[in-house]
C-alpha positions as CSV (number, residue, x, y, z in Angstrom):
1,M,-10.1,-8.2,-5.3
2,P,-10.5,-7.3,-9.0
3,V,-7.5,-6.3,-11.1
4,C,-8.6,-5.3,-14.5
5,I,-5.9,-5.0,-17.0
6,F,-6.7,-2.7,-19.8
7,V,-5.6,-4.1,-23.2
8,K,-5.5,-2.9,-26.9
9,P,-5.6,-5.6,-29.5
10,F,-2.3,-6.8,-30.8
11,V,-3.0,-5.3,-34.5
12,A,0.0,-4.2,-36.6
13,G,-0.5,-0.5,-37.1
14,Q,-3.1,0.2,-34.5
15,V,-1.1,-0.4,-31.0
16,K,1.9,1.4,-30.0
17,T,2.0,3.6,-33.0
18,R,4.7,5.9,-31.7
19,L,7.0,2.7,-31.7
20,I,6.4,2.0,-35.2
21,P,9.3,4.2,-36.7
22,S,11.8,2.6,-34.3
23,L,10.4,-1.2,-34.6
24,G,7.8,-1.2,-37.7
25,A,4.1,-2.1,-37.3
26,D,4.7,-5.8,-36.7
27,G,7.5,-5.3,-34.2
28,A,5.4,-2.8,-32.5
29,A,2.5,-5.0,-32.1
30,E,4.9,-7.8,-31.0
31,L,6.2,-5.8,-28.3
32,A,2.7,-4.9,-27.2
33,E,1.7,-8.7,-26.6
34,A,5.0,-9.2,-24.9
35,M,4.4,-6.4,-22.6
36,Y,0.8,-7.6,-21.7
37,Q,2.2,-11.2,-21.1
38,D,4.6,-9.7,-18.5
39,T,1.8,-7.9,-16.8
40,R,-0.2,-10.9,-16.5
41,A,2.6,-12.9,-15.1
42,M,3.0,-9.9,-12.4
43,V,-0.8,-9.9,-11.6
44,R,-0.8,-13.9,-11.5
45,R,1.7,-14.0,-8.6
46,I,-0.9,-12.0,-6.2
47,P,-2.6,-14.5,-4.3
48,W,-5.4,-12.2,-3.8
49,A,-6.0,-10.7,-7.2
50,R,-8.9,-11.6,-9.3
51,E,-7.4,-11.0,-13.0
52,I,-9.8,-9.6,-15.3
53,L,-8.8,-9.0,-19.0
54,T,-10.4,-5.8,-20.5
55,F,-10.5,-5.3,-24.4
56,A,-11.5,-2.6,-26.6
57,A,-12.5,-4.9,-29.1
58,P,-13.5,-8.6,-29.0
59,L,-10.9,-11.0,-27.6
60,P,-8.4,-12.2,-30.3
61,K,-8.5,-15.6,-31.0
62,T,-4.9,-16.1,-30.4
63,V,-5.0,-14.4,-27.0
64,A,-5.3,-17.2,-24.3
65,K,-7.4,-16.2,-21.3
66,N,-5.9,-19.2,-19.4
67,G,-9.2,-19.5,-17.1
68,C,-9.4,-15.9,-16.2
69,E,-12.4,-13.5,-17.0
70,A,-12.4,-11.3,-20.1
71,W,-14.6,-8.1,-20.5
72,L,-15.2,-5.9,-23.1
73,Q,-14.5,-2.4,-22.3
74,G,-17.3,-1.1,-24.6
75,E,-17.6,2.2,-26.2
76,G,-16.3,6.1,-25.4
77,D,-13.3,7.2,-24.5
78,L,-10.6,5.9,-21.8
79,G,-12.9,7.9,-19.0
80,A,-16.0,6.1,-20.2
81,R,-14.3,2.7,-20.5
82,L,-12.6,3.0,-17.1
83,E,-15.7,4.0,-15.6
84,R,-17.9,1.0,-17.0
85,I,-15.2,-1.4,-16.1
86,L,-14.6,-0.1,-12.5
87,R,-18.3,0.2,-11.9
88,R,-18.7,-3.4,-13.1
89,A,-15.7,-4.6,-10.8
90,L,-17.2,-2.8,-7.8
91,S,-20.6,-4.2,-8.2
92,N,-19.5,-7.4,-6.2
93,S,-16.2,-6.1,-4.6
94,A,-15.4,-3.3,-1.9
95,M,-12.4,-2.4,-4.0
96,A,-11.2,-2.6,-7.5
97,I,-8.0,-1.6,-9.4
98,A,-7.2,-0.9,-12.8
99,I,-3.9,-1.1,-14.8
100,G,-2.7,-0.8,-18.3
101,S,-0.4,-3.5,-20.2
102,D,2.2,-1.1,-21.4
103,S,4.2,-0.9,-18.0
104,P,6.5,-3.9,-18.1
105,G,8.6,-4.6,-14.8
106,L,6.0,-2.9,-12.7
107,P,6.9,-4.0,-9.2
108,V,4.1,-6.5,-7.4
109,Q,4.7,-4.1,-4.3
110,R,3.0,-1.3,-6.2
111,L,-0.4,-3.4,-6.3
112,E,0.2,-4.6,-2.8
113,Q,0.6,-0.9,-1.6
114,A,-2.6,0.0,-3.6
115,R,-4.6,-2.3,-1.9
116,S,-3.3,-1.5,1.5
117,L,-3.9,2.0,0.8
118,L,-7.4,1.6,-0.3
119,Q,-8.3,0.2,3.0
120,R,-8.2,3.7,4.3
121,N,-8.6,5.7,1.0
122,D,-11.2,6.2,-1.6
123,A,-8.9,6.4,-4.3
124,V,-5.4,5.5,-5.3
125,L,-3.4,6.6,-8.2
126,G,0.1,5.3,-9.5
127,P,1.7,8.5,-11.6
128,C,3.1,8.1,-14.8
129,E,6.3,10.2,-15.4
130,D,4.6,11.6,-18.5
131,G,2.0,12.9,-16.9
132,G,-0.5,10.4,-16.8
133,F,-1.3,7.3,-14.2
134,Y,-0.5,3.6,-14.6
135,L,-2.7,2.5,-11.9
136,V,-6.1,3.6,-10.4
137,G,-7.8,2.0,-7.5
138,L,-11.4,2.9,-6.3
139,R,-13.7,2.1,-3.4
140,R,-16.7,3.7,-5.5
141,C,-17.2,5.1,-8.7
142,P,-20.0,7.3,-9.3
143,P,-21.5,8.2,-12.9
144,G,-19.5,10.6,-14.8
145,L,-16.5,10.4,-12.5
146,F,-13.9,10.5,-15.4
147,D,-16.1,12.7,-17.7
148,G,-14.3,15.6,-19.6
149,I,-10.7,14.5,-18.4
150,G,-8.3,15.0,-21.3
151,W,-6.4,11.8,-21.9
152,S,-2.8,11.4,-23.0
153,Q,-1.9,14.6,-21.7
154,Q,0.9,16.1,-19.5
155,D,-1.9,17.1,-17.1
156,T,-4.1,14.0,-17.1
157,L,-3.0,13.1,-13.7
158,S,-3.6,16.4,-12.1
159,Q,-6.9,16.8,-14.0
160,T,-8.1,13.1,-12.5
161,I,-6.9,14.2,-8.8
162,A,-8.8,17.4,-9.2
163,R,-12.0,15.4,-10.1
164,L,-11.7,13.0,-7.5
165,Q,-11.2,15.6,-4.9
166,E,-14.0,17.8,-6.3
167,S,-16.2,14.5,-5.8
168,G,-15.1,14.0,-2.0
169,F,-12.7,11.5,-2.5
170,K,-9.5,10.8,0.1
171,I,-6.8,10.2,-2.5
172,S,-3.3,8.5,-2.0
173,L,-0.6,8.4,-4.5
174,L,1.9,5.6,-5.0
175,E,5.5,6.0,-6.3
176,P,5.9,6.9,-9.9
177,W,6.6,4.6,-12.8
178,F,6.9,4.9,-16.4
179,D,4.7,3.4,-19.5
180,V,6.4,2.7,-22.7
181,D,5.0,4.8,-25.6
182,R,7.8,6.5,-27.1
183,P,11.0,5.8,-28.2
184,D,12.9,7.3,-25.5
185,D,10.8,5.1,-23.1
186,L,12.1,2.0,-25.1
187,D,15.7,3.0,-24.8
188,R,15.1,3.4,-21.1
189,L,13.4,-0.1,-21.1
190,C,16.4,-1.9,-22.8
191,S,18.7,-0.1,-20.1
192,L,16.9,-1.3,-17.5
193,I,16.4,-4.7,-18.6
194,A,20.0,-5.2,-19.8
195,S,21.5,-3.8,-16.3
196,G,18.9,-6.2,-14.3
197,Q,17.3,-3.3,-12.9
198,L,13.8,-4.5,-14.4
199,A,12.4,-8.2,-14.6
200,A,10.3,-8.6,-17.8
201,P,11.4,-11.8,-19.6
202,H,8.7,-11.7,-22.2
203,T,9.6,-8.3,-23.0
204,A,13.1,-8.8,-23.0
205,E,12.8,-12.1,-25.4
206,A,10.6,-10.0,-27.7
207,L,13.3,-6.9,-27.7
208,N,16.3,-9.4,-28.8
209,R,14.2,-10.8,-31.8
210,L,13.4,-7.4,-32.8
211,K,17.1,-6.1,-32.5
212,T,16.0,-2.8,-31.2
213,P,17.0,0.5,-32.6
214,M,19.6,1.1,-29.9
215,D,21.5,-1.8,-31.1
216,R,21.5,-3.0,-27.2
217,E,21.1,-6.9,-26.2
218,V,18.8,-7.2,-23.5
219,R,18.7,-10.4,-21.6
220,A,15.5,-12.2,-19.9
221,T,15.7,-11.9,-15.8
């Protein structure tokens, strides 16, 4: 079953820009790459997952594919790119999942639950605490499904749910998780890693190298 990981190129000044005041442009890019590595490691632990890397720009030469597929997301907003990737994934699979690469430590069980719920639902969403979602799983993706949805807004999830319901989808929701976009997300991430509540070894190593603004040492778990 396809698990499509959405990734932004790790270009300093162009990725995780809201973390630049805390980490600097190079540090924010380094953290983004570390979170991506932890996301890939999580997906690789799932026997049924067909890992697909999706990039908004050509795959950087420094990023190893390690034998997995890599697709370009193409043009347009996130909705257009989600539709394009999910329609391609569903062209030869009954179900497909898309996730971001900025939720390090996301439990494997969330993907297992998503797969199980898709057996009896048309769509599964994993709510983010900022009003978006960290996972979307579909059994079908009609053209224009995500058109007009406002992205990176407090009501992105509710807009998406409304659109799916309008399209006749039976929907199920996973437990909430968080992504790392802002300094307070970074503070939370450090606390969870330091307390052993979240396992994200690549991210932990990067945070130790970067000497985070909270002046908190985190350990790889």
